[in-house]
The first five atom37 places (N, CA, C, CB, O) and aatype in JSON, in Angstrom:
{
  "aatype": [12, 11, 1, 10, 3, 15, 8, 16, 10, 7, 9, 6, 5, 7, 6, 10, 19, 10, 13, 15, 3, 13, 5, 0, 7, 7, 3, 12, 17, 16, 7, 11, 7, 3, 1, 9, 19, 1, 1, 1, 19, 6, 13, 15, 6, 0, 13, 1, 11, 0, 14, 15, 19, 10, 19, 2, 10, 15, 12, 17, 3, 16, 3, 8, 0, 16, 2, 16, 1, 12, 3, 10, 1, 0, 3, 3, 9, 16, 6, 1, 7, 13, 3, 19, 19, 13, 5, 16, 17, 7, 3, 16, 1, 19, 0, 1, 9, 1, 19, 7, 17, 16, 0, 12, 7, 12, 10, 8, 6, 3, 3, 3, 17, 6, 10, 18],
  "atom_mask": [
    [1, 1, 1, 1, 1],
    [1, 1, 1, 1, 1],
    [1, 1, 1, 1, 1],
    [1, 1, 1, 1, 1],
    [1, 1, 1, 1, 1],
    [1, 1, 1, 1, 1],
    [1, 1, 1, 1, 1],
    [1, 1, 1, 1, 1],
    [1, 1, 1, 1, 1],
    [1, 1, 1, 0, 1],
    [1, 1, 1, 1, 1],
    [1, 1, 1, 1, 1],
    [1, 1, 1, 1, 1],
    [1, 1, 1, 0, 1],
    [1, 1, 1, 1, 1],
    [1, 1, 1, 1, 1],
    [1, 1, 1, 1, 1],
    [1, 1, 1, 1, 1],
    [1, 1, 1, 1, 1],
    [1, 1, 1, 1, 1],
    [1, 1, 1, 1, 1],
    [1, 1, 1, 1, 1],
    [1, 1, 1, 1, 1],
    [1, 1, 1, 1, 1],
    [1, 1, 1, 0, 1],
    [1, 1, 1, 0, 1],
    [1, 1, 1, 1, 1],
    [1, 1, 1, 1, 1],
    [1, 1, 1, 1, 1],
    [1, 1, 1, 1, 1],
    [1, 1, 1, 0, 1],
    [1, 1, 1, 1, 1],
    [1, 1, 1, 0, 1],
    [1, 1, 1, 1, 1],
    [1, 1, 1, 1, 1],
    [1, 1, 1, 1, 1],
    [1, 1, 1, 1, 1],
    [1, 1, 1, 1, 1],
    [1, 1, 1, 1, 1],
    [1, 1, 1, 1, 1],
    [1, 1, 1, 1, 1],
    [1, 1, 1, 1, 1],
    [1, 1, 1, 1, 1],
    [1, 1, 1, 1, 1],
    [1, 1, 1, 1, 1],
    [1, 1, 1, 1, 1],
    [1, 1, 1, 1, 1],
    [1, 1, 1, 1, 1],
    [1, 1, 1, 1, 1],
    [1, 1, 1, 1, 1],
    [1, 1, 1, 1, 1],
    [1, 1, 1, 1, 1],
    [1, 1, 1, 1, 1],
    [1, 1, 1, 1, 1],
    [1, 1, 1, 1, 1],
    [1, 1, 1, 1, 1],
    [1, 1, 1, 1, 1],
    [1, 1, 1, 1, 1],
    [1, 1, 1, 1, 1],
    [1, 1, 1, 1, 1],
    [1, 1, 1, 1, 1],
    [1, 1, 1, 1, 1],
    [1, 1, 1, 1, 1],
    [1, 1, 1, 1, 1],
    [1, 1, 1, 1, 1],
    [1, 1, 1, 1, 1],
    [1, 1, 1, 1, 1],
    [1, 1, 1, 1, 1],
    [1, 1, 1, 1, 1],
    [1, 1, 1, 1, 1],
    [1, 1, 1, 1, 1],
    [1, 1, 1, 1, 1],
    [1, 1, 1, 1, 1],
    [1, 1, 1, 1, 1],
    [1, 1, 1, 1, 1],
    [1, 1, 1, 1, 1],
    [1, 1, 1, 1, 1],
    [1, 1, 1, 1, 1],
    [1, 1, 1, 1, 1],
    [1, 1, 1, 1, 1],
    [1, 1, 1, 0, 1],
    [1, 1, 1, 1, 1],
    [1, 1, 1, 1, 1],
    [1, 1, 1, 1, 1],
    [1, 1, 1, 1, 1],
    [1, 1, 1, 1, 1],
    [1, 1, 1, 1, 1],
    [1, 1, 1, 1, 1],
    [1, 1, 1, 1, 1],
    [1, 1, 1, 0, 1],
    [1, 1, 1, 1, 1],
    [1, 1, 1, 1, 1],
    [1, 1, 1, 1, 1],
    [1, 1, 1, 1, 1],
    [1, 1, 1, 1, 1],
    [1, 1, 1, 1, 1],
    [1, 1, 1, 1, 1],
    [1, 1, 1, 1, 1],
    [1, 1, 1, 1, 1],
    [1, 1, 1, 0, 1],
    [1, 1, 1, 1, 1],
    [1, 1, 1, 1, 1],
    [1, 1, 1, 1, 1],
    [1, 1, 1, 1, 1],
    [1, 1, 1, 0, 1],
    [1, 1, 1, 1, 1],
    [1, 1, 1, 1, 1],
    [1, 1, 1, 1, 1],
    [1, 1, 1, 1, 1],
    [1, 1, 1, 1, 1],
    [1, 1, 1, 1, 1],
    [1, 1, 1, 1, 1],
    [1, 1, 1, 1, 1],
    [1, 1, 1, 1, 1],
    [1, 1, 1, 1, 1],
    [1, 1, 1, 1, 1]
  ],
  "atom_positions": [
    [[113.63, 98.43, 138.26], [114.17, 99.23, 139.34], [115.33, 100.06, 138.81], [114.61, 98.34, 140.53], [116.15, 99.56, 138.04]],
    [[115.4, 101.31, 139.22], [116.52, 102.17, 138.85], [117.61, 102.04, 139.9], [116.07, 103.65, 138.69], [117.33, 102.09, 141.1]],
    [[118.85, 101.88, 139.45], [119.99, 101.88, 140.37], [120.58, 103.27, 140.37], [121.06, 100.81, 139.96], [120.81, 103.86, 139.31]],
    [[120.83, 103.81, 141.56], [121.35, 105.15, 141.69], [122.69, 105.13, 142.4], [120.36, 106.04, 142.43], [122.85, 104.46, 143.42]],
    [[123.64, 105.87, 141.87], [124.91, 106.05, 142.56], [124.67, 107.07, 143.67], [126.05, 106.52, 141.58], [124.19, 108.17, 143.41]],
    [[125.01, 106.72, 144.9], [124.65, 107.58, 146.03], [125.28, 108.97, 145.94], [125.08, 106.91, 147.33], [124.68, 109.94, 146.41]],
    [[126.46, 109.1, 145.36], [127.1, 110.41, 145.29], [126.54, 111.29, 144.18], [128.59, 110.25, 145.1], [126.89, 112.46, 144.08]],
    [[125.69, 110.74, 143.34], [125.08, 111.53, 142.27], [123.56, 111.61, 142.41], [125.43, 110.94, 140.92], [122.87, 112.05, 141.49]],
    [[123.03, 111.2, 143.56], [121.59, 111.22, 143.76], [121.12, 112.65, 144.0], [121.19, 110.33, 144.94], [121.65, 113.36, 144.86]],
    [[120.12, 113.07, 143.22], [119.51, 114.38, 143.41], [118.06, 114.21, 143.79], [0.0, 0.0, 0.0], [117.36, 113.36, 143.24]],
    [[117.6, 115.03, 144.72], [116.21, 115.01, 145.14], [115.72, 116.46, 145.13], [116.03, 114.35, 146.57], [116.33, 117.33, 145.75]],
    [[114.62, 116.69, 144.43], [114.02, 118.02, 144.41], [112.54, 117.87, 144.75], [114.21, 118.71, 143.03], [111.88, 116.93, 144.3]],
    [[112.03, 118.78, 145.56], [110.63, 118.75, 145.97], [109.97, 120.08, 145.71], [110.52, 118.38, 147.45], [110.64, 121.11, 145.62]],
    [[108.67, 120.06, 145.6], [107.93, 121.3, 145.44], [106.46, 121.09, 145.71], [0.0, 0.0, 0.0], [106.0, 119.98, 145.98]],
    [[105.74, 122.18, 145.62], [104.3, 122.15, 145.84], [103.68, 123.25, 145.0], [103.95, 122.32, 147.36], [104.27, 124.32, 144.84]],
    [[102.49, 123.01, 144.45], [101.81, 124.03, 143.67], [100.31, 123.88, 143.79], [102.24, 123.95, 142.21], [99.78, 122.78, 143.92]],
    [[99.63, 125.02, 143.75], [98.17, 125.01, 143.66], [97.86, 124.73, 142.21], [97.51, 126.38, 144.16], [98.19, 125.53, 141.33]],
    [[97.24, 123.61, 141.96], [96.97, 123.19, 140.59], [95.82, 124.01, 139.99], [96.63, 121.69, 140.54], [95.87, 124.41, 138.82]],
    [[94.79, 124.25, 140.79], [93.71, 125.14, 140.38], [92.89, 125.52, 141.61], [92.8, 124.47, 139.3], [92.94, 124.85, 142.64]],
    [[92.14, 126.6, 141.48], [91.22, 127.05, 142.5], [89.98, 127.56, 141.77], [91.86, 128.17, 143.42], [89.91, 128.73, 141.4]],
    [[89.01, 126.68, 141.56], [87.85, 126.97, 140.71], [86.61, 127.44, 141.47], [87.49, 125.76, 139.92], [85.63, 127.84, 140.84]],
    [[86.63, 127.4, 142.79], [85.44, 127.71, 143.56], [84.96, 129.15, 143.35], [85.71, 127.47, 145.04], [83.81, 129.36, 142.95]],
    [[85.8, 130.13, 143.61], [85.38, 131.53, 143.52], [85.13, 131.98, 142.09], [86.42, 132.42, 144.15], [84.26, 132.81, 141.84]],
    [[85.9, 131.44, 141.14], [85.77, 131.87, 139.74], [84.7, 131.08, 138.98], [87.1, 131.73, 139.04], [84.39, 131.41, 137.84]],
    [[84.14, 130.04, 139.61], [83.13, 129.23, 138.92], [83.7, 128.43, 137.78], [0.0, 0.0, 0.0], [83.05, 128.27, 136.74]],
    [[84.92, 127.92, 137.96], [85.6, 127.15, 136.91], [84.99, 125.78, 136.67], [0.0, 0.0, 0.0], [84.12, 125.34, 137.41]],
    [[85.48, 125.12, 135.63], [84.94, 123.82, 135.19], [84.96, 122.75, 136.28], [85.71, 123.33, 134.01], [84.02, 121.96, 136.38]],
    [[86.02, 122.71, 137.08], [86.11, 121.66, 138.11], [85.02, 121.84, 139.16], [87.5, 121.69, 138.77], [84.51, 120.86, 139.71]],
    [[84.65, 123.1, 139.45], [83.62, 123.34, 140.46], [82.21, 123.21, 139.89], [83.8, 124.73, 141.06], [81.33, 122.68, 140.56]],
    [[82.0, 123.67, 138.68], [80.66, 123.61, 138.09], [80.33, 122.21, 137.57], [80.53, 124.61, 136.96], [79.16, 121.87, 137.4]],
    [[81.36, 121.4, 137.33], [81.14, 120.04, 136.82], [80.88, 120.01, 135.33], [0.0, 0.0, 0.0], [80.35, 119.02, 134.82]],
    [[81.23, 121.08, 134.64], [81.0, 121.15, 133.2], [82.33, 121.41, 132.5], [79.97, 122.26, 132.85], [83.3, 121.85, 133.12]],
    [[82.36, 121.13, 131.21], [83.56, 121.43, 130.43], [84.66, 120.4, 130.63], [0.0, 0.0, 0.0], [84.42, 119.27, 131.05]],
    [[85.86, 120.82, 130.31], [87.03, 119.94, 130.4], [87.35, 119.67, 131.86], [88.26, 120.57, 129.68], [87.55, 120.61, 132.63]],
    [[87.39, 118.42, 132.25], [87.59, 118.06, 133.67], [88.98, 117.52, 133.89], [86.56, 117.03, 134.11], [89.18, 116.65, 134.74]],
    [[89.95, 118.02, 133.14], [91.34, 117.61, 133.28], [92.22, 118.86, 133.28], [91.76, 116.63, 132.13], [92.02, 119.79, 132.51]],
    [[93.21, 118.86, 134.18], [94.17, 119.96, 134.28], [95.57, 119.37, 134.15], [94.01, 120.75, 135.62], [95.9, 118.38, 134.8]],
    [[96.38, 120.0, 133.31], [97.76, 119.57, 133.1], [98.65, 120.79, 133.33], [97.98, 118.95, 131.65], [98.44, 121.84, 132.71]],
    [[99.65, 120.67, 134.23], [100.55, 121.79, 134.51], [101.99, 121.3, 134.46], [100.23, 122.42, 135.88], [102.33, 120.3, 135.09]],
    [[102.83, 122.0, 133.73], [104.24, 121.65, 133.59], [105.04, 122.14, 134.8], [104.83, 122.23, 132.29], [104.86, 123.27, 135.24]],
    [[105.92, 121.28, 135.32], [106.85, 121.61, 136.39], [108.26, 121.48, 135.81], [106.65, 120.69, 137.66], [108.6, 120.44, 135.24]],
    [[109.07, 122.52, 135.96], [110.46, 122.49, 135.49], [111.38, 122.35, 136.71], [110.81, 123.79, 134.67], [111.19, 123.03, 137.72]],
    [[112.38, 121.47, 136.61], [113.34, 121.3, 137.69], [114.32, 122.48, 137.7], [114.1, 119.97, 137.53], [114.55, 123.12, 136.68]],
    [[114.9, 122.75, 138.86], [115.86, 123.85, 138.97], [117.17, 123.52, 138.26], [116.14, 124.17, 140.44], [117.94, 124.41, 137.9]],
    [[117.41, 122.23, 138.08], [118.62, 121.74, 137.39], [118.24, 120.43, 136.71], [119.83, 121.54, 138.4], [117.47, 119.64, 137.26]],
    [[118.79, 120.19, 135.54], [118.46, 118.96, 134.8], [119.09, 117.74, 135.47], [118.93, 119.07, 133.33], [120.22, 117.8, 135.96]],
    [[118.35, 116.65, 135.49], [118.88, 115.36, 135.92], [119.66, 114.74, 134.75], [117.74, 114.41, 136.41], [119.51, 115.18, 133.61]],
    [[120.47, 113.74, 135.03], [121.2, 113.05, 133.97], [120.25, 112.26, 133.07], [122.26, 112.11, 134.57], [120.39, 112.25, 131.85]],
    [[119.28, 111.6, 133.68], [118.23, 110.86, 132.98], [116.9, 111.24, 133.63], [118.47, 109.29, 133.02], [116.88, 111.85, 134.7]],
    [[115.81, 110.87, 133.0], [114.5, 111.15, 133.59], [114.43, 110.55, 134.99], [113.35, 110.59, 132.69], [114.68, 109.36, 135.16]],
    [[114.1, 111.36, 136.01], [114.05, 110.85, 137.38], [112.76, 110.11, 137.68], [114.21, 111.99, 138.36], [111.83, 110.1, 136.86]],
    [[112.69, 109.5, 138.83], [111.44, 108.97, 139.36], [110.7, 110.13, 140.01], [111.69, 107.79, 140.39], [111.3, 110.9, 140.76]],
    [[109.42, 110.27, 139.72], [108.64, 111.39, 140.24], [107.41, 110.85, 140.98], [108.21, 112.35, 139.1], [106.67, 110.02, 140.46]],
    [[107.22, 111.35, 142.19], [106.04, 111.01, 142.99], [105.2, 112.27, 143.13], [106.45, 110.44, 144.39], [105.74, 113.35, 143.41]],
    [[103.89, 112.15, 142.95], [102.99, 113.28, 143.18], [101.98, 112.88, 144.24], [102.28, 113.71, 141.87], [101.59, 111.72, 144.33]],
    [[101.56, 113.85, 145.05], [100.59, 113.58, 146.11], [99.7, 114.8, 146.31], [101.31, 113.21, 147.43], [100.09, 115.93, 146.01]],
    [[98.52, 114.56, 146.82], [97.62, 115.66, 147.18], [98.06, 116.22, 148.52], [96.14, 115.19, 147.23], [98.23, 115.47, 149.48]],
    [[98.23, 117.54, 148.6], [98.5, 118.15, 149.89], [97.3, 118.98, 150.36], [99.76, 119.03, 149.81], [97.24, 119.39, 151.52]],
    [[96.34, 119.24, 149.45], [95.06, 119.83, 149.81], [94.02, 119.4, 148.79], [95.16, 121.38, 149.88], [94.26, 119.45, 147.58]],
    [[92.87, 118.99, 149.28], [91.8, 118.43, 148.43], [90.49, 119.0, 148.96], [91.79, 116.84, 148.45], [90.01, 118.57, 150.01]],
    [[89.9, 119.97, 148.26], [88.7, 120.65, 148.7], [87.57, 120.34, 147.72], [88.94, 122.19, 148.8], [87.59, 120.8, 146.58]],
    [[86.59, 119.54, 148.16], [85.51, 119.1, 147.28], [84.15, 119.41, 147.89], [85.63, 117.59, 147.0], [84.04, 119.74, 149.07]],
    [[83.14, 119.31, 147.07], [81.76, 119.46, 147.51], [81.35, 118.2, 148.27], [80.81, 119.72, 146.29], [81.52, 117.09, 147.77]],
    [[80.81, 118.37, 149.47], [80.43, 117.21, 150.28], [79.19, 116.47, 149.75], [80.17, 117.65, 151.71], [78.94, 115.33, 150.15]],
    [[78.43, 117.1, 148.88], [77.18, 116.51, 148.39], [77.36, 115.62, 147.15], [76.2, 117.59, 148.08], [76.39, 115.04, 146.66]],
    [[78.59, 115.53, 146.64], [78.83, 114.72, 145.44], [79.9, 113.67, 145.73], [79.25, 115.62, 144.24], [80.61, 113.74, 146.74]],
    [[80.01, 112.72, 144.84], [81.06, 111.71, 144.95], [82.43, 112.34, 144.71], [80.81, 110.55, 143.95], [82.56, 113.29, 143.94]],
    [[83.44, 111.8, 145.39], [84.8, 112.3, 145.18], [85.58, 111.29, 144.34], [85.53, 112.56, 146.55], [85.84, 110.17, 144.77]],
    [[85.93, 111.72, 143.14], [86.67, 110.87, 142.21], [87.85, 111.67, 141.7], [85.77, 110.37, 141.03], [87.74, 112.87, 141.46]],
    [[88.98, 110.99, 141.54], [90.13, 111.69, 140.97], [91.16, 110.72, 140.45], [90.75, 112.61, 142.01], [91.25, 109.56, 140.86]],
    [[91.95, 111.25, 139.52], [93.13, 110.57, 139.02], [94.23, 111.62, 139.06], [92.92, 109.96, 137.56], [94.08, 112.68, 138.44]],
    [[95.31, 111.36, 139.77], [96.44, 112.28, 139.88], [97.69, 111.52, 139.47], [96.58, 112.86, 141.33], [97.96, 110.43, 139.98]],
    [[98.47, 112.1, 138.54], [99.66, 111.39, 138.08], [100.72, 112.35, 137.55], [99.29, 110.38, 136.99], [100.43, 113.51, 137.24]],
    [[101.95, 111.85, 137.46], [103.04, 112.54, 136.78], [103.11, 111.96, 135.38], [104.42, 112.38, 137.55], [103.04, 110.75, 135.2]],
    [[103.25, 112.83, 134.38], [103.25, 112.4, 132.98], [104.35, 113.15, 132.24], [101.86, 112.65, 132.32], [104.79, 114.21, 132.68]],
    [[104.78, 112.6, 131.12], [105.78, 113.23, 130.27], [107.02, 113.64, 131.07], [105.19, 114.46, 129.56], [107.45, 114.8, 131.02]],
    [[107.58, 112.69, 131.81], [108.74, 112.96, 132.67], [110.0, 112.97, 131.81], [108.86, 111.9, 133.8], [110.28, 112.02, 131.08]],
    [[110.76, 114.06, 131.91], [112.03, 114.19, 131.21], [113.1, 114.61, 132.21], [111.93, 115.21, 130.04], [112.83, 114.78, 133.4]],
    [[114.32, 114.78, 131.71], [115.43, 115.23, 132.56], [115.17, 116.64, 133.11], [116.74, 115.2, 131.78], [115.72, 117.0, 134.16]],
    [[114.37, 117.42, 132.43], [114.18, 118.83, 132.78], [112.86, 119.14, 133.5], [114.26, 119.65, 131.56], [112.71, 120.22, 134.06]],
    [[111.9, 118.19, 133.48], [110.63, 118.47, 134.13], [109.59, 117.39, 133.87], [0.0, 0.0, 0.0], [109.9, 116.33, 133.33]],
    [[108.36, 117.68, 134.26], [107.27, 116.72, 134.09], [105.94, 117.48, 134.13], [107.31, 115.61, 135.19], [105.9, 118.66, 134.5]],
    [[104.86, 116.8, 133.76], [103.51, 117.36, 133.85], [102.79, 116.73, 135.03], [102.72, 117.12, 132.53], [102.81, 115.51, 135.2]],
    [[102.15, 117.56, 135.84], [101.19, 117.08, 136.83], [99.85, 117.05, 136.14], [101.17, 118.0, 138.13], [99.43, 118.04, 135.53]],
    [[99.15, 115.91, 136.23], [97.86, 115.76, 135.57], [96.82, 115.36, 136.63], [97.92, 114.7, 134.41], [96.99, 114.38, 137.34]],
    [[95.76, 116.16, 136.7], [94.64, 115.86, 137.6], [93.39, 115.74, 136.74], [94.47, 116.97, 138.7], [93.16, 116.55, 135.85]],
    [[92.59, 114.71, 137.02], [91.35, 114.51, 136.26], [90.26, 114.03, 137.19], [91.57, 113.5, 135.1], [90.51, 113.27, 138.13]],
    [[89.04, 114.48, 136.92], [87.88, 113.98, 137.63], [86.75, 113.77, 136.63], [87.45, 114.96, 138.77], [86.88, 114.16, 135.47]],
    [[85.65, 113.17, 137.07], [84.55, 112.84, 136.16], [83.26, 112.7, 136.97], [84.86, 111.52, 135.38], [83.26, 112.81, 138.19]],
    [[82.18, 112.46, 136.25], [80.88, 112.26, 136.89], [80.39, 113.54, 137.55], [0.0, 0.0, 0.0], [80.59, 114.64, 137.03]],
    [[79.75, 113.4, 138.71], [79.18, 114.56, 139.4], [80.15, 115.22, 140.38], [77.93, 114.14, 140.14], [79.76, 116.14, 141.1]],
    [[81.39, 114.77, 140.43], [82.38, 115.31, 141.36], [82.58, 116.8, 141.11], [83.72, 114.57, 141.22], [82.75, 117.25, 139.98]],
    [[82.57, 117.56, 142.21], [82.82, 119.0, 142.15], [84.03, 119.31, 143.02], [81.57, 119.84, 142.6], [84.02, 119.04, 144.23]],
    [[85.07, 119.86, 142.41], [86.32, 120.13, 143.12], [86.54, 121.64, 143.17], [87.52, 119.42, 142.43], [86.58, 122.3, 142.13]],
    [[86.69, 122.17, 144.37], [86.9, 123.6, 144.55], [88.36, 123.98, 144.27], [86.51, 124.04, 145.97], [88.63, 124.92, 143.53]],
    [[89.28, 123.22, 144.86], [90.71, 123.52, 144.66], [91.56, 122.3, 145.03], [91.14, 124.74, 145.5], [91.17, 121.44, 145.81]],
    [[92.73, 122.28, 144.42], [93.69, 121.2, 144.63], [95.09, 121.8, 144.8], [93.66, 120.17, 143.44], [95.49, 122.68, 144.03]],
    [[95.81, 121.31, 145.8], [97.24, 121.63, 145.93], [97.99, 120.3, 145.86], [97.56, 122.4, 147.29], [97.59, 119.32, 146.49]],
    [[99.06, 120.27, 145.09], [99.81, 119.04, 144.82], [101.25, 119.21, 145.29], [99.77, 118.68, 143.31], [101.89, 120.23, 145.05]],
    [[101.76, 118.19, 145.97], [103.17, 118.11, 146.31], [103.85, 117.13, 145.37], [0.0, 0.0, 0.0], [103.22, 116.22, 144.84]],
    [[105.16, 117.32, 145.16], [105.87, 116.41, 144.27], [107.32, 116.25, 144.75], [105.84, 116.93, 142.81], [107.9, 117.13, 145.38]],
    [[107.88, 115.09, 144.42], [109.27, 114.78, 144.72], [109.87, 114.07, 143.51], [109.4, 113.89, 146.01], [109.31, 113.11, 143.0]],
    [[111.01, 114.57, 143.07], [111.75, 113.94, 141.96], [113.08, 113.44, 142.5], [111.96, 114.96, 140.76], [113.78, 114.16, 143.22]],
    [[113.43, 112.19, 142.14], [114.69, 111.58, 142.59], [115.38, 110.93, 141.4], [114.43, 110.53, 143.72], [114.77, 110.16, 140.67]],
    [[116.65, 111.26, 141.22], [117.38, 110.67, 140.11], [118.84, 111.05, 140.13], [0.0, 0.0, 0.0], [119.31, 111.76, 141.02]],
    [[119.55, 110.56, 139.12], [120.98, 110.82, 139.02], [121.23, 112.22, 138.46], [121.66, 109.75, 138.14], [120.54, 112.68, 137.55]],
    [[122.23, 112.87, 139.04], [122.62, 114.2, 138.59], [123.87, 114.13, 137.72], [122.87, 115.12, 139.78], [124.59, 113.14, 137.73]],
    [[124.09, 115.19, 136.97], [125.34, 115.31, 136.22], [126.49, 115.57, 137.18], [125.24, 116.44, 135.15], [126.31, 116.17, 138.23]],
    [[127.68, 115.11, 136.79], [128.89, 115.37, 137.57], [129.87, 116.15, 136.71], [129.53, 114.04, 138.07], [129.76, 116.15, 135.48]],
    [[130.8, 116.82, 137.35], [131.82, 117.56, 136.61], [132.64, 116.65, 135.71], [132.74, 118.29, 137.59], [133.13, 117.09, 134.67]],
    [[132.8, 115.38, 136.1], [133.6, 114.43, 135.33], [132.83, 113.74, 134.21], [134.16, 113.4, 136.25], [133.41, 112.93, 133.49]],
    [[131.54, 114.05, 134.05], [130.75, 113.42, 132.98], [131.23, 113.91, 131.62], [129.23, 113.74, 133.16], [131.54, 115.09, 131.44]],
    [[131.29, 112.99, 130.67], [131.58, 113.37, 129.3], [131.05, 112.28, 128.38], [133.1, 113.6, 129.08], [130.91, 111.12, 128.78]],
    [[130.75, 112.67, 127.15], [130.22, 111.74, 126.18], [131.1, 111.78, 124.95], [128.75, 112.07, 125.83], [131.55, 112.86, 124.55]],
    [[131.35, 110.62, 124.33], [132.16, 110.57, 123.13], [131.38, 111.03, 121.92], [132.69, 109.19, 122.92], [131.93, 111.69, 121.04]],
    [[130.09, 110.67, 121.85], [129.3, 110.99, 120.67], [127.98, 111.58, 121.06], [129.09, 109.76, 119.82], [127.18, 111.92, 120.19]]
  ]
}
């Protein structure tokens, strides 16, 4: 568990369309090729240490005739940002995905200093 000082707690949220493959006939919709998407998100301000990051689907548009499978996660979390990673497999056909995210962690303070 991370302990957070309440006066230095920072929370940043956002949302992004991860991909929209339906109209362009992309890999997620055709079910061929690389079935993983990785997109970097940069924070507006660096945290003191890597924050806790939650990702969620805010829109999920799939083909009704196939199975719906997915793996959604935050990866490579640093003080400055993280990667949103979406993956599917098998016969799943995904038209588009929109992802929401929330990062929570300690912020830098004016009184912060390091000896070395």
